[in-house]
C-alpha positions in Angstrom: 8.4 -37.9 39.9 9.0 -40.0 37.1 7.7 -39.2 33.9 5.0 -41.3 34.1 3.1 -40.1 36.3 4.1 -36.1 35.3 1.2 -37.4 32.0 -1.2 -38.9 34.5 -1.0 -35.8 36.5 -1.0 -33.4 33.5 -4.3 -35.7 31.7 -5.8 -35.6 34.8 -5.3 -31.3 34.5 -6.6 -31.8 31.8 -10.2 -34.0 32.0 -10.7 -31.6 35.0 -10.5 -29.0 33.1 -12.5 -30.3 30.4 -15.2 -31.6 32.8 -15.7 -27.7 34.9 -16.1 -26.3 31.6 -18.5 -28.2 30.2 -20.5 -28.6 33.7 -20.1 -25.1 33.8 -22.1 -25.1 30.4 -24.5 -27.2 30.5 -25.6 -25.1 34.0 -25.9 -22.0 32.6 -27.6 -24.4 29.5 -30.0 -25.6 32.1 -31.1 -21.8 34.2 -32.2 -21.2 29.9 -34.2 -23.8 29.9 -36.4 -22.8 33.3 -35.9 -19.3 32.4 -38.0 -20.3 28.8 -40.2 -22.7 31.4 -41.1 -19.9 33.4 -41.9 -17.7 30.2 -43.7 -19.6 28.7 -45.7 -20.4 32.3 -46.5 -16.2 32.4 -47.5 -16.2 28.4 -50.2 -18.8 29.4 -51.3 -16.9 32.6 -51.5 -13.7 30.8 -53.9 -15.8 28.7 -55.6 -16.2 31.1 -56.1 -13.4 32.9 -56.5 -11.9 29.5 -60.4 -14.0 29.1 -60.6 -13.4 32.8 -59.9 -10.0 32.6 -62.5 -9.1 29.2 -65.1 -11.2 31.6 -65.2 -9.1 34.3 -65.1 -6.3 32.2 -68.7 -7.1 30.6 -69.9 -8.2 33.7 -70.4 -11.5 33.6 -67.8 -12.9 36.4 -68.1 -14.9 39.1 -66.6 -14.7 42.5 -64.2 -18.4 42.3 -63.7 -16.3 38.9 -62.5 -13.6 40.8 -60.4 -15.3 43.0 -59.4 -17.1 40.0 -57.8 -13.8 38.6 -56.0 -13.1 41.4 -54.6 -16.8 42.6 -53.5 -16.0 38.8 -52.3 -12.5 38.9 -50.1 -14.4 41.9 -48.6 -17.0 39.7 -47.2 -14.8 37.6 -45.4 -12.1 40.2 -43.6 -15.2 41.3 -42.8 -16.4 37.7 -41.6 -12.8 37.4 -39.7 -12.9 40.2 -38.2 -16.6 39.0 -37.3 -14.7 35.2 -35.1 -12.2 37.3 -33.8 -14.2 40.0 -32.7 -16.6 36.3 -32.0 -14.2 34.6 -29.4 -13.2 37.0 -27.9 -16.5 37.2 -27.0 -16.7 33.0 -24.3 -15.5 33.0 -22.9 -16.6 30.1 -21.4 -14.0 28.2 -19.7 -13.0 31.7 -19.0 -16.1 31.9 -16.5 -16.4 28.5 -14.7 -12.4 29.6 -13.9 -13.7 32.6 -12.4 -16.8 31.6 -12.6 -16.8 28.0 -8.9 -16.6 27.7 -7.6 -19.0 30.1 -9.6 -21.7 28.1 -8.1 -20.0 25.3 -4.6 -20.7 26.3 -5.8 -24.1 27.8 -6.7 -25.8 24.7 -3.7 -23.9 22.9 -0.9 -26.0 25.7 -3.4 -29.0 24.5 -3.5 -28.3 20.7 0.7 -27.9 21.3 1.0 -30.8 23.4 -0.6 -33.6 21.5 1.5 -32.5 18.3 5.1 -33.6 20.2 4.0 -35.1 23.7 6.9 -37.5 23.8 9.3 -35.4 22.9 11.6 -33.8 26.1 10.7 -29.9 24.6 7.8 -29.8 27.1 10.1 -27.7 29.0 8.8 -24.2 28.5 10.9 -22.3 31.0 12.2 -18.2 30.5 14.9 -17.7 31.1 16.3 -20.5 32.4 19.5 -22.8 32.0 18.0 -25.3 30.8 17.1 -23.4 27.4 20.5 -23.8 26.2 19.8 -27.4 26.7 16.9 -27.5 25.0 16.2 -27.5 21.7 14.1 -25.3 20.1 11.0 -27.3 18.5 9.0 -25.7 15.8 5.9 -26.3 17.2 6.6 -24.0 20.5 7.1 -20.9 18.4 4.2 -18.6 18.7 4.4 -14.5 18.6 3.7 -15.1 22.6 7.1 -16.2 24.0 5.4 -18.9 26.6 6.3 -18.6 30.6 6.1 -21.3 33.3 3.0 -19.6 34.0 1.3 -20.2 31.0 1.4 -24.4 32.2 -1.6 -26.4 32.4 -1.8 -26.1 36.6 -2.1 -22.9 36.5 -4.2 -21.6 33.8 -6.9 -24.6 35.4 -6.0 -22.5 39.0 -6.8 -19.0 36.8 -9.6 -21.3 36.0 -11.1 -22.5 38.9 -10.7 -19.0 40.5 -12.5 -16.9 38.0 -15.4 -19.1 38.4 -14.9 -19.0 42.1 -14.6 -15.1 41.9 -17.6 -14.4 39.3 -19.9 -16.2 40.5 -22.8 -16.1 42.5 -23.6 -17.8 45.7 
């Protein structure tokens, strides 16, 4: 694989992880919107139920209104089940807990990589003979040594496995 293909595959990996992350955030936002719509529907139904309950207490309620009251209570239960179900799917905090470290490392690599994309210092192999032939770079100095497992492809694999492992069917 030549240098051009390596750069092309790295940019594809970047887009892929970025796209997957963006899609997951969009999915979470859509679930939040659906949940909020269901909650708003419950509020409206509660108001209608209150009015019909008051009519029932007064004794001025027709058979048709009783049927409407029963129907509204059923709708309320359905919407509450939907809210509960969406709440189980809504796991934004869990998502960031599970993939936050991987995302941080990934974007850190991208940030460091954008500073020295065209240099040969992108070889980041710990305990290899190659480290003796590569000049140390000031941009690669950090508190944590970068190992071969901290590359974009492996981080994409970690991200994907975390998402699949913690996703609901």
